[in-house]
C-alpha positions as CSV (number, residue, x, y, z in Angstrom):
1,M,82.7,115.7,202.3
2,A,80.8,118.0,204.7
3,S,79.1,119.6,201.7
4,A,78.0,116.2,200.4
5,M,76.5,115.4,203.9
6,A,74.7,118.7,203.8
7,G,73.0,117.6,200.5
8,D,75.2,119.6,198.0
9,Q,74.8,117.6,194.7
10,R,78.0,119.1,193.3
11,A,80.0,117.9,196.2
12,W,78.4,114.4,195.8
13,N,79.2,114.3,192.2
14,K,82.8,115.2,193.0
15,L,83.0,112.2,195.4
16,V,81.6,109.9,192.7
17,E,84.0,111.3,190.1
18,R,87.0,110.9,192.4
19,F,86.4,107.4,193.6
20,S,84.5,105.7,190.7
21,S,87.6,104.3,189.0
22,L,88.7,102.7,192.3
23,L,85.3,101.0,192.8
24,W,85.1,99.8,189.2
25,S,88.6,98.3,189.4
26,I,87.5,96.4,192.6
27,C,84.4,95.1,190.9
28,R,86.4,94.0,187.8
29,S,88.9,92.2,190.1
30,Y,86.2,90.0,191.4
31,G,85.3,88.8,187.9
32,L,81.7,89.8,188.2
33,A,79.4,89.9,185.2
34,P,78.8,93.4,184.0
35,A,75.3,93.6,185.6
36,D,76.6,92.3,188.9
37,A,79.6,94.7,188.8
38,A,77.2,97.6,188.3
39,D,75.0,96.4,191.2
40,A,78.1,96.2,193.5
41,F,79.1,99.7,192.3
42,Q,75.7,101.2,193.0
43,L,75.2,99.4,196.3
44,T,78.6,100.8,197.5
45,W,77.4,104.3,196.8
46,L,74.1,103.5,198.5
47,R,76.0,102.3,201.6
48,L,78.0,105.5,201.6
49,L,74.8,107.6,201.4
50,E,73.3,105.6,204.3
51,H,76.4,106.0,206.4
52,L,77.7,109.4,205.3
53,E,77.1,110.9,208.7
54,T,78.9,108.2,210.6
55,I,82.2,108.7,208.8
56,Q,84.4,110.7,211.1
57,E,87.7,110.7,209.1
58,P,87.1,111.9,205.6
59,A,90.8,111.1,204.8
60,R,89.9,107.5,205.2
61,L,87.0,107.5,202.9
62,A,88.8,105.7,200.1
63,G,89.6,102.8,202.4
64,W,85.9,102.7,203.6
65,L,84.6,102.7,200.0
66,A,87.1,100.0,199.0
67,T,86.2,97.7,201.9
68,T,82.4,98.3,201.4
69,C,82.7,97.6,197.6
70,R,84.7,94.3,198.3
71,R,81.9,93.2,200.7
72,E,79.2,94.0,198.2
73,C,81.1,92.0,195.5
74,M,81.5,89.1,197.9
75,A,77.8,89.2,198.8
76,I,76.8,89.1,195.1
77,L,79.2,86.1,194.5
78,R,77.6,84.3,197.5
79,R,74.2,84.9,196.2
80,G,75.2,83.8,192.8
81,R,76.3,80.4,194.1
82,R,72.7,79.6,195.1
83,V,71.4,80.2,191.5
84,L,71.2,77.4,189.0
85,L,71.9,78.8,185.6
86,S,70.4,76.8,182.7
87,S,69.2,77.4,179.3
88,D,67.0,74.2,179.5
89,D,63.4,75.5,179.9
90,A,62.3,72.0,180.6
91,L,64.1,72.1,183.9
92,F,62.2,75.1,185.0
93,D,58.9,73.6,183.8
94,R,59.6,70.5,185.8
95,A,60.7,72.4,188.9
96,S,57.7,74.7,188.9
97,G,55.2,72.0,188.0
98,A,54.0,74.1,185.1
99,A,51.8,72.5,182.6
100,P,52.5,73.1,178.9
101,G,50.7,76.1,177.5
102,P,47.7,75.6,175.2
103,D,49.7,76.7,172.2
104,R,52.5,74.1,172.8
105,A,51.0,71.5,170.4
106,T,50.8,74.0,167.6
107,L,54.3,75.2,168.2
108,V,55.6,71.6,168.2
109,N,53.7,70.8,165.0
110,D,55.0,73.9,163.3
111,R,58.5,73.0,164.4
112,D,58.2,69.4,163.2
113,A,56.9,70.6,159.8
114,E,59.9,72.8,159.4
115,L,62.2,70.0,160.4
116,W,60.7,67.7,157.7
117,L,61.0,70.5,155.2
118,A,64.7,70.9,156.1
119,F,65.1,67.0,156.1
120,G,63.7,67.0,152.5
121,R,66.3,69.4,151.4
122,L,69.1,66.9,152.4
123,S,70.7,64.8,149.7
124,E,69.2,61.4,149.1
125,R,72.3,59.8,150.7
126,C,71.9,61.8,153.9
127,Q,68.2,61.1,154.1
128,R,68.7,57.4,153.7
129,L,71.6,57.3,156.2
130,L,69.6,59.3,158.9
131,R,66.5,57.1,158.3
132,V,68.5,53.9,159.0
133,L,70.5,55.3,161.9
134,V,67.9,57.4,163.6
135,L,64.4,57.3,162.3
136,E,63.7,53.7,161.6
137,A,65.6,52.3,164.6
138,E,62.8,50.6,166.5
139,D,64.8,49.0,169.4
140,G,67.4,51.7,169.7
141,A,70.1,52.6,167.2
142,P,71.1,49.7,164.9
143,S,74.6,48.3,165.1
144,Y,77.0,49.9,162.7
145,D,77.7,46.5,161.1
146,M,74.0,46.2,160.2
147,A,73.7,49.8,159.1
148,A,76.9,49.6,157.0
149,A,75.4,46.5,155.2
150,V,72.0,48.1,154.6
151,L,73.5,51.4,153.3
152,E,76.3,49.6,151.5
153,M,79.0,51.8,153.0
154,P,82.2,51.2,154.9
155,K,81.4,51.0,158.7
156,G,84.1,53.6,159.4
157,S,82.5,56.2,157.2
158,L,79.1,56.0,158.9
159,G,79.9,58.3,161.9
160,P,81.6,61.1,159.9
161,T,78.9,61.0,157.2
162,R,76.2,61.1,159.8
163,G,77.9,64.1,161.4
164,R,78.1,65.9,158.1
165,C,74.4,65.2,157.3
166,L,73.3,66.4,160.8
167,E,75.4,69.5,160.4
168,Q,73.7,70.2,157.1
169,L,70.3,69.7,158.7
170,R,71.2,72.1,161.6
171,K,72.3,74.7,159.0
172,Y,68.9,74.4,157.1
173,L,67.1,74.6,160.4
174,D,69.1,77.7,161.5
175,D,68.4,79.3,158.1
176,G,64.7,78.7,158.6
177,G,64.9,80.3,162.1
178,I,64.3,77.0,163.9
179,S,66.5,76.1,166.8
180,A,67.9,72.6,166.5
181,S,67.8,72.2,170.3
182,G,64.5,73.5,171.4
183,T,60.8,73.6,170.7
């Protein structure tokens, strides 16, 4: 340890080699994401570098490193609680007050064109069912009784059939590289 304090790179490398598995096991025990675990690992070594001269009992270095690593893991977990994770870009746009970009209308039009192409690939039955249940519903979705009468289908088969039709539409959109959930 004295050599590492004196700046000997080989001595430092030996310290890292000796205690790395201990620190990684602590990081993993906290269930951190890989990037967060790597941060805690690196920050622990940074703290050692910052406090290397203050460690008076080299035999207790393992305990010092373990305690420091636990503290870094807990700090990362505390910071993580303050972060709202979401894949919904609209949330971030609303939160930041960002206006849609100038290319948004073009992107939406392109997406809609792809959607209609995929819709056109559906069977006639699926197209008709989706038109009645989704597209032509002016005051919200029609009742299943009315839709069953218009489509001449048993009421109990509307939901499952609609599900299969939407799944087929999603598949066509995925094949075309269009996300069924975004713009």
